[in-house]
Backbone as ProteinMPNN parsed JSONL, in Angstrom:
{"seq_chain_A": "MNKKAFYDFSYGVYLCTSWDEGRPVGCVANSSMQITSSPATIAVSLNHDNYTNKCVAATGYFAVCILAEDCDPQLIGKFGFSSSKDTDKFADYPWKVRGKLPVPDGVKAYITCKVVDKMETSTHTVFLGEVIDADVLKEGTPMTYAYYHMVLKGKTAPKAPTYQAEEKPTGKYVCKICGYVYDGAVPFEELPDSWTCPVCGAPKSQFEKR", "coords_chain_A": {"N_chain_A": [[-12.948, 11.758, -22.103], [-14.23, 9.662, -19.61], [-12.894, 9.216, -16.676], [-13.894, 8.129, -14.407], [-14.865, 5.662, -14.905], [-12.794, 3.948, -14.429], [-12.92, 3.477, -11.762], [-14.564, 1.328, -11.468], [-13.112, -0.948, -11.759], [-11.94, -3.785, -9.934], [-9.914, -3.859, -7.112], [-7.311, -4.901, -4.859], [-5.745, -4.288, -1.626], [-2.458, -4.166, -0.944], [0.772, -4.988, 0.502], [3.929, -4.535, -0.88], [7.0, -5.99, -0.613], [10.612, -5.984, -0.221], [14.214, -6.217, -0.374], [16.883, -4.014, 0.624], [19.988, -4.068, 0.334], [20.102, -5.866, 2.538], [18.41, -4.57, 4.26], [15.011, -4.286, 5.212], [12.447, -3.266, 2.985], [9.537, -1.593, 1.623], [6.242, -1.021, 0.171], [2.895, 0.253, -0.414], [0.739, -1.446, -2.607], [-1.764, -1.54, -5.067], [-2.267, -2.781, -7.377], [-2.048, -5.798, -8.267], [-1.881, -9.178, -9.299], [-2.773, -12.642, -9.969], [-1.204, -14.375, -12.547], [-0.669, -16.841, -13.87], [-1.327, -20.333, -13.087], [0.295, -22.571, -13.112], [3.527, -22.721, -14.005], [3.003, -21.086, -10.857], [2.448, -17.682, -11.109], [2.865, -14.275, -10.377], [1.881, -10.865, -10.78], [2.935, -7.515, -10.229], [2.532, -4.009, -10.01], [4.635, -1.217, -9.953], [5.484, 2.142, -9.283], [7.857, 4.084, -11.163], [9.196, 6.012, -9.66], [9.121, 5.009, -7.17], [10.841, 3.837, -4.388], [10.946, 1.149, -3.664], [10.574, -0.119, -6.085], [13.08, 0.116, -7.326], [14.553, -1.493, -5.593], [13.387, -4.034, -5.876], [14.05, -4.487, -8.551], [16.817, -4.592, -8.299], [17.359, -6.745, -6.53], [15.833, -8.854, -7.491], [13.731, -10.111, -6.294], [10.509, -10.216, -4.672], [7.808, -9.701, -2.346], [4.311, -10.125, -2.047], [2.028, -8.973, 0.148], [-0.997, -9.704, 1.564], [-3.622, -7.799, 2.831], [-5.981, -7.712, 5.541], [-9.385, -6.664, 6.252], [-9.499, -5.837, 8.884], [-6.981, -4.913, 9.527], [-4.321, -2.899, 10.933], [-4.886, 0.41, 10.253], [-2.839, 2.303, 10.202], [-0.666, 0.936, 9.323], [-0.991, 0.883, 6.592], [-0.822, 3.606, 6.138], [1.847, 4.122, 6.904], [3.371, 2.516, 5.098], [2.403, 3.418, 2.692], [2.654, 6.199, 2.365], [5.175, 7.253, 2.729], [8.712, 7.157, 2.019], [10.821, 4.347, 1.525], [13.423, 4.921, 1.124], [14.365, 6.839, 2.908], [13.107, 6.206, 5.255], [12.52, 3.912, 7.851], [10.317, 1.677, 7.463], [9.593, -0.624, 8.726], [10.184, -0.357, 11.359], [8.336, 0.098, 13.435], [6.766, -2.122, 13.462], [6.43, -5.552, 14.141], [8.155, -8.156, 12.359], [8.897, -10.881, 10.132], [11.21, -13.027, 8.361], [10.019, -14.616, 5.635], [9.88, -17.11, 3.309], [12.207, -16.055, 2.138], [11.788, -13.306, 2.082], [10.981, -10.1, 3.665], [8.23, -9.992, 5.855], [5.62, -8.305, 7.304], [4.229, -8.828, 10.565], [0.811, -9.686, 11.169], [-0.353, -9.397, 8.672], [-2.72, -10.802, 6.361], [-2.077, -12.835, 4.512], [0.721, -14.05, 2.545], [2.75, -13.895, -0.416], [5.624, -14.919, -1.874], [8.065, -14.115, -4.336], [10.208, -14.758, -7.188], [11.659, -12.661, -9.506], [10.892, -13.021, -12.879], [10.442, -11.75, -15.224], [9.788, -8.512, -16.699], [7.859, -5.558, -17.467], [7.995, -2.396, -18.908], [6.236, 0.641, -18.501], [5.121, 4.006, -19.233], [5.142, 5.196, -16.735], [5.257, 3.204, -14.785], [6.629, 0.056, -13.602], [5.895, -3.241, -14.428], [6.272, -6.039, -12.691], [6.884, -9.479, -13.178], [6.579, -12.348, -11.287], [7.755, -15.539, -10.353], [6.253, -17.752, -8.157], [7.674, -18.565, -5.042], [7.097, -19.177, -2.457], [4.261, -19.301, -0.242], [1.642, -18.472, 2.053], [-1.146, -18.629, 4.331], [-1.766, -16.57, 6.999], [-3.603, -15.644, 8.853], [-7.119, -15.56, 9.64], [-9.857, -13.824, 8.013], [-11.401, -11.139, 6.119], [-10.253, -10.281, 2.952], [-8.886, -7.08, 2.278], [-10.329, -4.677, 0.152], [-9.83, -2.212, -2.427], [-12.047, -0.551, -2.603], [-13.181, -0.821, -0.052], [-11.16, 0.305, 1.513], [-11.294, 2.964, 0.669], [-14.032, 3.734, 1.098], [-14.809, 2.858, 3.663], [-12.58, 3.03, 5.485], [-11.903, 5.55, 4.746], [-9.632, 6.254, 3.372], [-7.094, 7.59, 1.144], [-5.638, 7.571, -2.19], [-2.226, 7.056, -2.839], [-0.126, 9.398, -4.576], [1.718, 8.114, -6.298], [0.571, 5.747, -7.01], [-0.813, 3.432, -9.435], [-3.512, 3.802, -9.799], [-4.106, 6.369, -9.09], [-5.976, 9.405, -8.97], [-6.411, 12.835, -9.316], [-8.064, 14.981, -6.941], [-11.226, 16.343, -7.774], [-12.875, 18.46, -6.86], [-13.097, 21.01, -4.289], [-13.699, 20.039, -0.886], [-14.458, 21.194, 1.497], [-13.845, 20.093, 3.867], [-11.694, 18.848, 6.511], [-8.499, 17.69, 5.69], [-5.963, 15.241, 5.736], [-2.636, 16.157, 5.235], [-0.633, 14.388, 4.761], [-1.535, 11.703, 4.116], [-4.028, 12.031, 2.918], [-6.414, 11.406, 4.164], [-9.806, 12.052, 4.89], [-11.43, 13.887, 7.269], [-14.486, 13.186, 8.803], [-15.907, 13.033, 11.136], [-18.245, 12.936, 13.973], [-17.689, 14.811, 15.922], [-16.851, 18.211, 15.742], [-14.015, 19.212, 13.821], [-12.367, 21.234, 14.848], [-12.763, 20.987, 17.546], [-11.507, 18.713, 18.353], [-9.073, 17.115, 20.45], [-5.668, 18.302, 20.862], [-3.984, 16.191, 20.926], [-5.005, 14.346, 19.241], [-4.712, 12.089, 16.48], [-4.184, 11.257, 13.001], [-6.158, 8.592, 11.855], [-5.275, 6.894, 9.86], [-2.557, 7.363, 8.979], [-1.282, 8.283, 11.25], [-0.474, 10.906, 11.549], [-0.111, 14.108, 13.224], [-2.706, 16.339, 14.483], [-2.115, 18.88, 13.565], [-1.263, 18.53, 10.993], [-3.404, 18.59, 9.324], [-5.51, 20.171, 6.914], [-7.971, 22.514, 5.773], [-9.976, 21.868, 2.999]], "CA_chain_A": [[-12.908, 10.432, -21.487], [-14.709, 9.655, -18.233], [-11.984, 8.369, -15.91], [-14.608, 7.486, -13.311], [-15.066, 4.261, -15.279], [-11.708, 3.162, -13.847], [-13.285, 3.105, -10.391], [-15.322, 0.081, -11.483], [-12.186, -2.067, -11.614], [-11.819, -4.304, -8.571], [-8.527, -3.909, -6.679], [-7.035, -5.188, -3.466], [-4.755, -3.417, -0.993], [-1.361, -5.078, -0.612], [2.112, -4.473, 0.717], [4.97, -5.181, -1.684], [8.241, -5.834, 0.143], [11.848, -6.508, -0.81], [15.406, -5.906, 0.416], [17.827, -2.995, 0.176], [21.265, -4.437, 0.958], [19.827, -6.482, 3.828], [17.426, -3.779, 5.009], [13.682, -4.51, 4.651], [11.767, -2.113, 2.401], [8.232, -1.971, 1.098], [5.295, 0.028, -0.173], [1.541, -0.21, -0.698], [0.42, -1.665, -4.021], [-3.145, -1.995, -5.254], [-2.362, -3.44, -8.678], [-1.344, -7.079, -8.256], [-2.803, -10.235, -9.702], [-2.205, -13.919, -10.389], [-1.185, -14.466, -14.006], [-0.804, -18.254, -14.225], [-1.374, -21.223, -11.931], [1.385, -23.556, -13.17], [3.981, -22.365, -12.659], [2.285, -19.95, -10.278], [3.114, -16.429, -11.451], [2.185, -13.093, -9.853], [2.319, -9.578, -11.318], [2.723, -6.343, -9.384], [2.899, -2.775, -10.698], [5.261, -0.249, -9.051], [5.878, 3.396, -9.912], [9.292, 4.262, -11.385], [9.748, 6.857, -8.617], [8.996, 4.319, -5.895], [12.139, 3.25, -4.032], [10.808, -0.31, -3.664], [10.768, -0.539, -7.483], [14.53, -0.03, -7.535], [15.041, -2.615, -4.785], [12.93, -5.265, -6.534], [14.867, -4.648, -9.757], [18.199, -4.916, -7.922], [17.458, -8.043, -5.862], [15.153, -9.896, -8.251], [12.746, -10.782, -5.438], [9.518, -9.38, -4.0], [6.686, -10.372, -1.691], [3.018, -9.444, -2.009], [1.368, -9.284, 1.42], [-2.424, -9.398, 1.464], [-4.136, -7.222, 4.066], [-7.376, -7.977, 5.894], [-10.134, -5.449, 6.555], [-9.261, -5.419, 10.268], [-5.57, -4.592, 9.762], [-4.05, -1.578, 11.485], [-4.844, 1.379, 9.144], [-1.576, 3.036, 10.167], [0.273, 0.142, 8.523], [-1.163, 1.393, 5.227], [-0.283, 4.962, 6.115], [3.317, 4.075, 6.972], [3.942, 1.934, 3.883], [1.885, 4.052, 1.485], [2.836, 7.642, 2.239], [6.56, 7.646, 3.007], [9.64, 6.432, 1.158], [11.793, 3.469, 2.193], [14.775, 5.461, 0.932], [14.786, 7.574, 4.101], [12.248, 5.817, 6.379], [12.478, 2.491, 8.19], [8.89, 1.412, 7.6], [9.407, -1.814, 9.552], [10.658, -0.086, 12.714], [7.25, 0.066, 14.419], [5.947, -3.317, 13.271], [7.169, -6.823, 14.139], [8.163, -8.807, 11.061], [9.716, -12.092, 10.022], [11.602, -13.437, 7.017], [9.217, -15.749, 5.185], [10.155, -17.333, 1.898], [13.332, -15.193, 1.758], [11.423, -11.884, 2.036], [10.425, -9.569, 4.917], [6.764, -9.981, 5.896], [5.144, -7.768, 8.585], [3.229, -9.597, 11.3], [-0.523, -9.109, 11.096], [-0.955, -9.473, 7.344], [-3.555, -11.989, 6.227], [-1.362, -13.868, 3.76], [1.847, -13.52, 1.78], [3.223, -14.655, -1.569], [6.959, -14.442, -2.219], [8.312, -14.385, -5.752], [11.449, -14.441, -7.876], [11.336, -11.959, -10.755], [11.238, -13.757, -14.098], [10.302, -10.847, -16.372], [9.178, -7.237, -16.345], [7.419, -4.721, -18.577], [8.045, -0.98, -18.565], [5.284, 1.586, -19.077], [5.649, 5.36, -19.117], [5.276, 5.604, -15.334], [5.338, 2.068, -13.877], [7.191, -1.235, -14.006], [5.107, -4.412, -14.05], [7.157, -7.172, -12.44], [6.312, -10.814, -13.148], [7.352, -13.151, -10.359], [7.384, -16.936, -10.133], [6.043, -17.923, -6.717], [8.577, -19.502, -4.374], [6.482, -19.56, -1.181], [3.002, -18.62, 0.053], [0.953, -19.043, 3.204], [-2.201, -17.841, 4.974], [-1.325, -16.38, 8.379], [-4.732, -15.352, 9.736], [-8.428, -15.501, 9.005], [-10.341, -12.465, 7.797], [-11.814, -10.761, 4.772], [-9.23, -9.466, 2.284], [-9.267, -5.69, 2.064], [-10.41, -4.194, -1.221], [-9.605, -0.789, -2.652], [-13.307, 0.127, -2.297], [-13.311, -0.791, 1.41], [-10.176, 1.271, 1.996], [-11.77, 4.315, 0.391], [-15.372, 4.038, 1.584], [-14.94, 2.57, 5.093], [-11.45, 3.634, 6.202], [-11.781, 6.927, 4.268], [-8.267, 6.47, 2.914], [-6.869, 8.128, -0.193], [-4.634, 6.885, -2.979], [-0.949, 7.753, -2.943], [0.076, 9.918, -5.928], [2.515, 7.22, -7.131], [-0.182, 4.528, -7.324], [-1.318, 3.432, -10.805], [-4.927, 4.171, -9.821], [-4.271, 7.715, -8.541], [-6.619, 10.469, -9.721], [-6.464, 14.045, -8.504], [-9.388, 15.384, -6.508], [-11.82, 17.256, -8.755], [-13.524, 19.606, -6.244], [-12.858, 21.186, -2.857], [-14.72, 19.346, -0.097], [-14.846, 21.948, 2.673], [-13.538, 19.271, 5.034], [-10.285, 18.801, 6.89], [-7.831, 16.59, 4.997], [-4.582, 15.006, 6.152], [-1.682, 16.521, 4.188], [0.283, 13.273, 4.54], [-2.135, 10.542, 3.441], [-5.261, 12.354, 2.22], [-7.607, 11.017, 4.924], [-10.781, 13.135, 5.053], [-12.128, 13.766, 8.547], [-15.923, 13.456, 8.752], [-16.449, 12.557, 12.402], [-19.363, 13.669, 14.569], [-17.133, 15.946, 16.668], [-16.202, 19.179, 14.843], [-12.558, 19.042, 13.81], [-11.742, 22.238, 15.712], [-12.934, 20.597, 18.943], [-10.701, 17.535, 18.66], [-7.904, 17.472, 21.271], [-4.414, 18.438, 20.119], [-3.315, 14.885, 20.922], [-5.654, 13.488, 18.242], [-3.866, 11.793, 15.311], [-4.837, 10.675, 11.835], [-6.325, 7.145, 12.052], [-4.659, 6.131, 8.786], [-1.087, 7.445, 8.946], [-0.75, 8.692, 12.544], [-0.011, 12.298, 11.546], [-0.791, 14.923, 14.237], [-3.81, 17.203, 14.047], [-1.555, 20.054, 12.884], [-1.001, 18.196, 9.593], [-4.661, 18.646, 8.58], [-5.885, 21.477, 6.387], [-9.328, 22.558, 5.222], [-9.953, 21.944, 1.528]], "C_chain_A": [[-13.332, 10.54, -20.022], [-13.865, 8.675, -17.406], [-12.66, 7.707, -14.712], [-14.904, 6.017, -13.63], [-13.99, 3.376, -14.658], [-12.029, 2.713, -12.424], [-14.041, 1.783, -10.333], [-14.424, -1.146, -11.563], [-12.177, -2.514, -10.151], [-10.333, -4.456, -8.235], [-8.456, -4.404, -5.238], [-6.127, -4.118, -2.892], [-3.671, -4.329, -0.435], [-0.131, -4.296, -0.17], [3.043, -5.243, -0.204], [6.288, -4.92, -0.973], [9.425, -6.439, -0.606], [12.989, -6.157, 0.139], [16.209, -4.778, -0.223], [19.131, -3.235, 0.919], [21.048, -4.958, 2.383], [18.822, -5.743, 4.688], [16.046, -3.991, 4.397], [13.059, -3.211, 4.148], [10.406, -2.565, 1.879], [7.361, -0.76, 0.811], [3.91, -0.593, -0.312], [1.371, -0.358, -2.198], [-1.036, -2.103, -4.12], [-3.344, -2.685, -6.6], [-1.47, -4.674, -8.685], [-2.343, -8.165, -8.603], [-2.043, -11.514, -10.021], [-2.312, -14.02, -11.9], [-1.392, -15.904, -14.473], [-0.827, -19.093, -12.954], [-0.23, -22.237, -11.935], [2.323, -23.223, -14.33], [3.25, -21.118, -12.146], [3.085, -18.667, -10.484], [2.246, -15.255, -11.015], [2.744, -11.852, -10.538], [2.04, -8.481, -10.296], [3.248, -5.121, -10.123], [3.415, -1.761, -9.694], [5.73, 0.972, -9.836], [7.396, 3.484, -10.058], [9.938, 5.073, -10.269], [9.69, 6.205, -7.239], [10.304, 3.604, -5.574], [12.088, 1.726, -4.031], [10.975, -0.876, -5.072], [12.251, -0.814, -7.737], [15.081, -1.247, -6.788], [14.614, -3.958, -5.371], [13.78, -5.539, -7.768], [16.284, -5.104, -9.411], [18.333, -6.321, -7.337], [16.85, -9.185, -6.666], [14.124, -10.658, -7.442], [11.749, -9.764, -4.884], [8.472, -10.269, -3.334], [5.445, -9.504, -1.828], [2.306, -9.911, -0.744], [-0.075, -8.806, 1.345], [-2.928, -8.927, 2.822], [-5.589, -7.606, 4.285], [-8.061, -6.661, 6.249], [-9.859, -4.937, 7.962], [-7.796, -5.117, 10.561], [-5.441, -3.19, 10.342], [-3.963, -0.573, 10.337], [-3.523, 2.131, 9.052], [-0.476, 2.247, 9.468], [0.223, 0.603, 7.073], [-0.579, 2.795, 5.116], [1.228, 4.969, 6.094], [3.919, 3.592, 5.656], [3.516, 2.684, 2.616], [2.266, 5.496, 1.281], [4.183, 8.132, 2.748], [7.462, 6.769, 2.154], [10.607, 5.582, 1.974], [13.218, 3.984, 2.039], [15.272, 6.15, 2.192], [13.94, 7.255, 5.328], [12.334, 4.311, 6.602], [11.022, 2.138, 8.475], [8.604, 0.218, 8.512], [9.718, -1.564, 11.028], [9.569, -0.269, 13.766], [6.394, -1.188, 14.34], [6.817, -4.575, 13.319], [7.086, -7.47, 12.758], [9.079, -10.021, 11.103], [10.134, -12.288, 8.57], [10.806, -14.695, 6.678], [9.451, -15.928, 3.689], [11.183, -16.378, 1.341], [13.023, -13.691, 1.784], [10.867, -11.416, 3.383], [8.901, -9.471, 4.835], [6.324, -9.441, 7.263], [4.145, -8.717, 9.241], [1.867, -8.904, 11.141], [-1.137, -9.1, 9.718], [-1.75, -10.778, 7.24], [-2.819, -13.138, 5.547], [-0.197, -13.219, 3.027], [2.163, -14.467, 0.63], [4.585, -14.093, -1.932], [7.341, -14.943, -3.606], [9.741, -14.049, -6.17], [11.084, -13.823, -9.216], [11.817, -12.778, -11.957], [11.113, -12.886, -15.352], [9.735, -9.531, -15.863], [8.811, -6.483, -17.608], [7.416, -3.278, -18.111], [6.916, -0.223, -19.259], [5.864, 2.983, -18.887], [5.889, 5.763, -17.666], [5.544, 4.444, -14.373], [6.095, 0.89, -14.489], [6.241, -2.327, -13.529], [6.082, -5.582, -13.922], [6.354, -8.471, -12.47], [7.185, -11.685, -12.264], [6.831, -14.571, -10.264], [7.345, -17.181, -8.626], [7.012, -18.958, -6.154], [8.03, -19.937, -3.016], [5.198, -18.758, -1.008], [2.374, -19.276, 1.266], [-0.127, -18.073, 3.673], [-1.868, -17.769, 6.455], [-2.464, -16.114, 9.346], [-6.02, -15.385, 8.931], [-8.834, -14.04, 8.809], [-10.697, -12.226, 6.354], [-10.732, -9.909, 4.122], [-9.74, -8.042, 2.032], [-9.282, -5.35, 0.58], [-10.13, -2.697, -1.248], [-10.859, 0.001, -2.266], [-13.508, 0.237, -0.788], [-12.377, 0.257, 2.003], [-10.672, 2.704, 1.823], [-13.062, 4.64, 1.136], [-15.524, 3.83, 3.092], [-13.823, 3.231, 5.899], [-11.221, 5.089, 5.821], [-10.366, 7.26, 3.818], [-8.219, 7.003, 1.496], [-5.749, 7.365, -0.877], [-3.353, 7.708, -3.047], [-0.73, 8.224, -4.382], [0.87, 8.997, -6.85], [1.784, 5.94, -7.522], [-0.709, 4.584, -8.759], [-2.765, 3.87, -10.91], [-5.169, 5.596, -9.331], [-4.994, 8.635, -9.522], [-6.745, 11.67, -8.809], [-7.897, 14.368, -8.126], [-9.932, 16.454, -7.455], [-12.36, 18.534, -8.114], [-13.063, 19.766, -4.804], [-14.007, 20.563, -2.062], [-15.233, 20.173, 1.072], [-14.569, 21.192, 3.958], [-12.047, 19.317, 5.323], [-9.65, 17.517, 6.357], [-6.392, 16.475, 5.495], [-3.634, 15.305, 4.991], [-0.719, 15.39, 3.871], [-0.357, 12.178, 3.696], [-3.448, 10.827, 2.732], [-6.527, 11.938, 2.939], [-8.501, 12.227, 5.138], [-11.541, 12.929, 6.359], [-13.603, 14.098, 8.375], [-16.617, 12.93, 10.01], [-17.554, 13.443, 12.937], [-18.886, 14.896, 15.344], [-16.497, 16.924, 15.688], [-14.686, 19.102, 14.95], [-11.877, 19.998, 14.781], [-11.803, 21.844, 17.187], [-12.161, 19.333, 19.319], [-9.503, 17.951, 19.506], [-6.638, 17.528, 20.423], [-3.66, 17.116, 20.029], [-3.904, 13.924, 19.89], [-4.72, 13.283, 17.045], [-4.682, 11.166, 14.202], [-4.957, 9.155, 12.03], [-5.678, 6.291, 10.966], [-3.134, 6.166, 8.877], [-0.461, 7.892, 10.259], [-0.25, 10.118, 12.6], [-0.769, 13.105, 12.602], [-1.865, 15.815, 13.62], [-3.303, 18.398, 13.24], [-1.283, 19.803, 11.407], [-2.274, 18.158, 8.752], [-4.91, 20.072, 8.09], [-7.27, 21.396, 5.762], [-9.256, 22.736, 3.718], [-11.379, 21.982, 0.981]], "O_chain_A": [[-12.85, 11.404, -19.289], [-14.093, 7.466, -17.434], [-12.077, 6.831, -14.073], [-15.164, 5.224, -12.725], [-14.229, 2.198, -14.39], [-11.496, 1.717, -11.935], [-14.15, 1.179, -9.265], [-14.909, -2.271, -11.447], [-12.384, -1.706, -9.245], [-9.585, -5.098, -8.972], [-9.435, -4.329, -4.496], [-5.776, -3.156, -3.577], [-3.931, -5.159, 0.436], [-0.01, -3.099, -0.433], [2.956, -6.468, -0.297], [6.659, -3.768, -0.75], [9.267, -7.279, -1.491], [12.764, -5.839, 1.307], [16.213, -4.609, -1.442], [19.357, -2.68, 1.995], [21.732, -4.537, 3.316], [18.423, -6.241, 5.741], [15.904, -3.888, 3.178], [13.139, -2.18, 4.815], [10.154, -3.759, 1.713], [7.7, 0.371, 1.161], [3.768, -1.815, -0.327], [1.805, 0.498, -2.969], [-1.487, -2.944, -3.343], [-4.449, -3.12, -6.926], [-0.298, -4.611, -9.056], [-3.517, -8.079, -8.241], [-0.845, -11.492, -10.303], [-3.375, -13.781, -12.472], [-2.198, -16.158, -15.368], [-0.41, -18.641, -11.888], [0.174, -22.713, -10.874], [1.97, -23.413, -15.494], [2.924, -20.215, -12.917], [4.246, -18.575, -10.087], [1.039, -15.243, -11.255], [3.935, -11.788, -10.842], [1.034, -8.518, -9.587], [4.284, -5.185, -10.784], [2.746, -1.464, -8.705], [6.302, 0.846, -10.918], [8.137, 3.019, -9.191], [11.107, 4.854, -9.952], [10.154, 6.78, -6.255], [10.817, 2.848, -6.399], [13.08, 1.075, -4.362], [11.465, -1.993, -5.234], [12.619, -1.85, -8.292], [15.965, -1.943, -7.287], [15.391, -4.913, -5.363], [14.186, -6.676, -8.009], [16.88, -5.902, -10.134], [19.311, -7.015, -7.614], [17.279, -10.333, -6.553], [13.685, -11.733, -7.85], [12.092, -8.605, -4.655], [8.28, -11.426, -3.709], [5.527, -8.279, -1.734], [2.018, -11.097, -0.584], [-0.334, -7.63, 1.09], [-2.688, -9.575, 3.841], [-6.339, -7.8, 3.329], [-7.394, -5.661, 6.515], [-9.971, -3.738, 8.217], [-7.402, -5.069, 11.726], [-6.369, -2.387, 10.242], [-3.054, -0.679, 9.513], [-3.12, 2.551, 7.967], [0.536, 2.82, 9.063], [1.252, 0.705, 6.406], [0.075, 3.131, 4.129], [1.834, 5.738, 5.348], [4.871, 4.189, 5.153], [4.187, 2.597, 1.588], [2.215, 5.993, 0.155], [4.319, 9.288, 3.15], [7.021, 5.749, 1.626], [11.144, 6.033, 2.985], [14.121, 3.535, 2.745], [16.455, 6.065, 2.522], [14.035, 7.952, 6.338], [12.233, 3.53, 5.656], [10.552, 2.285, 9.604], [7.489, 0.072, 9.012], [9.537, -2.454, 11.859], [9.848, -0.739, 14.869], [5.407, -1.312, 15.065], [7.826, -4.658, 12.619], [6.073, -7.35, 12.069], [9.919, -10.162, 11.992], [9.486, -11.776, 7.657], [10.916, -15.713, 7.362], [9.243, -15.004, 2.903], [11.061, -15.93, 0.2], [13.916, -12.881, 1.532], [10.345, -12.22, 4.155], [8.354, -8.936, 3.871], [6.626, -10.059, 8.285], [3.322, -9.333, 8.564], [1.796, -7.683, 10.997], [-2.329, -8.824, 9.585], [-1.472, -11.739, 7.956], [-2.933, -14.288, 5.971], [-0.131, -11.996, 2.902], [1.885, -15.665, 0.688], [4.698, -12.913, -2.264], [6.984, -16.054, -3.998], [10.391, -13.18, -5.589], [10.295, -14.389, -9.974], [12.981, -13.17, -12.039], [11.62, -13.245, -16.415], [9.259, -9.447, -14.731], [9.369, -6.725, -18.678], [6.895, -2.968, -17.039], [6.667, -0.415, -20.45], [6.996, 3.119, -18.423], [6.759, 6.592, -17.396], [6.012, 4.672, -13.257], [6.189, 0.746, -15.708], [5.83, -2.339, -12.368], [6.642, -6.052, -14.912], [5.284, -8.562, -11.868], [8.398, -11.756, -12.464], [5.63, -14.795, -10.114], [8.293, -16.855, -7.912], [7.163, -20.057, -6.688], [8.456, -20.96, -2.48], [5.061, -17.667, -1.561], [2.54, -20.475, 1.493], [-0.042, -16.866, 3.448], [-1.705, -18.803, 7.102], [-2.311, -16.337, 10.547], [-6.013, -15.256, 7.707], [-8.221, -13.135, 9.376], [-10.343, -13.009, 5.472], [-10.33, -8.898, 4.698], [-10.884, -7.842, 1.625], [-8.357, -5.696, -0.156], [-10.189, -2.014, -0.225], [-10.764, 1.08, -1.68], [-13.955, 1.273, -0.296], [-12.767, 1.009, 2.896], [-10.499, 3.546, 2.704], [-13.175, 5.707, 1.739], [-16.288, 4.549, 3.736], [-14.092, 3.916, 6.886], [-10.449, 5.791, 6.473], [-9.948, 8.416, 3.876], [-9.183, 6.883, 0.741], [-5.008, 6.615, -0.243], [-3.395, 8.915, -3.285], [-1.11, 7.52, -5.318], [0.72, 9.082, -8.069], [2.317, 5.133, -8.284], [-1.022, 5.667, -9.255], [-3.213, 4.269, -11.984], [-6.321, 5.998, -9.171], [-4.695, 8.662, -10.716], [-7.144, 11.536, -7.653], [-8.831, 14.077, -8.874], [-9.205, 17.35, -7.883], [-12.317, 19.593, -8.741], [-12.68, 18.789, -4.161], [-15.152, 20.563, -2.514], [-16.314, 19.901, 1.593], [-15.012, 21.607, 5.029], [-11.247, 19.761, 4.5], [-10.175, 16.419, 6.539], [-5.694, 17.476, 5.656], [-3.805, 14.774, 3.894], [-0.055, 15.414, 2.834], [0.204, 11.766, 2.68], [-3.95, 9.964, 2.011], [-7.619, 12.095, 2.392], [-8.028, 13.298, 5.519], [-12.217, 11.915, 6.536], [-13.944, 15.164, 7.863], [-17.75, 12.45, 9.962], [-17.783, 14.547, 12.442], [-19.592, 15.902, 15.415], [-15.673, 16.511, 14.872], [-14.14, 18.944, 16.042], [-10.921, 19.622, 15.46], [-10.993, 22.308, 17.989], [-12.163, 18.93, 20.482], [-8.963, 19.039, 19.302], [-6.552, 16.873, 19.385], [-2.802, 16.941, 19.164], [-3.381, 12.83, 19.682], [-4.015, 14.209, 16.644], [-5.752, 10.608, 14.446], [-3.962, 8.498, 12.338], [-5.546, 5.08, 11.139], [-2.488, 5.118, 8.857], [0.763, 7.887, 10.385], [0.346, 10.516, 13.601], [-1.941, 12.829, 12.859], [-1.918, 16.013, 12.406], [-3.988, 18.872, 12.334], [-1.091, 20.75, 10.644], [-2.236, 17.741, 7.595], [-4.567, 21.045, 8.762], [-7.688, 20.341, 5.283], [-8.573, 23.629, 3.216], [-11.573, 22.046, -0.233]]}, "name": "protein", "num_of_chains": 1, "seq": "MNKKAFYDFSYGVYLCTSWDEGRPVGCVANSSMQITSSPATIAVSLNHDNYTNKCVAATGYFAVCILAEDCDPQLIGKFGFSSSKDTDKFADYPWKVRGKLPVPDGVKAYITCKVVDKMETSTHTVFLGEVIDADVLKEGTPMTYAYYHMVLKGKTAPKAPTYQAEEKPTGKYVCKICGYVYDGAVPFEELPDSWTCPVCGAPKSQFEKR"}
């Protein structure tokens, strides 16, 4: 089976947020879609090992936040490559409660939902949510999965439904936290020690040659 065919699916890049006993939590999700228009229903897929999955199941609520192409890449790094179980992902970003759910400032739009059903797969839960609120907060082009990979040079978190392991060594320096591949004009060895990963903010020491 040629799994490269899966790359031809069109995906977005979203944040899925919820609550953990009053504490805001969230993660990156690239598998979300509108199921029906009346009543408006949204689906989102979350890995069983993802802490946000447990919080959505416990509270019965989630928000899908749509990102624009000009969003801060480190927002994706923070929400996509650490766990809300032991990390306050909202600490470095202003946020507000919108439609009962935490929504980081700077997202393009948000849709908040009440869980009405769910489906379990071997690795992921697909939550179905009836929309309770939605709004567009800023102009901009919605970020796609392809843009994230090809322009921002970002990688997919291992818990994402679209994750596929790298097939070959690249000979390039790769961030051990988020998978960002450095391909800048300045040789990696000549970058200052103060340089950080543009996606997740990890220091230069967290890069390794692969």
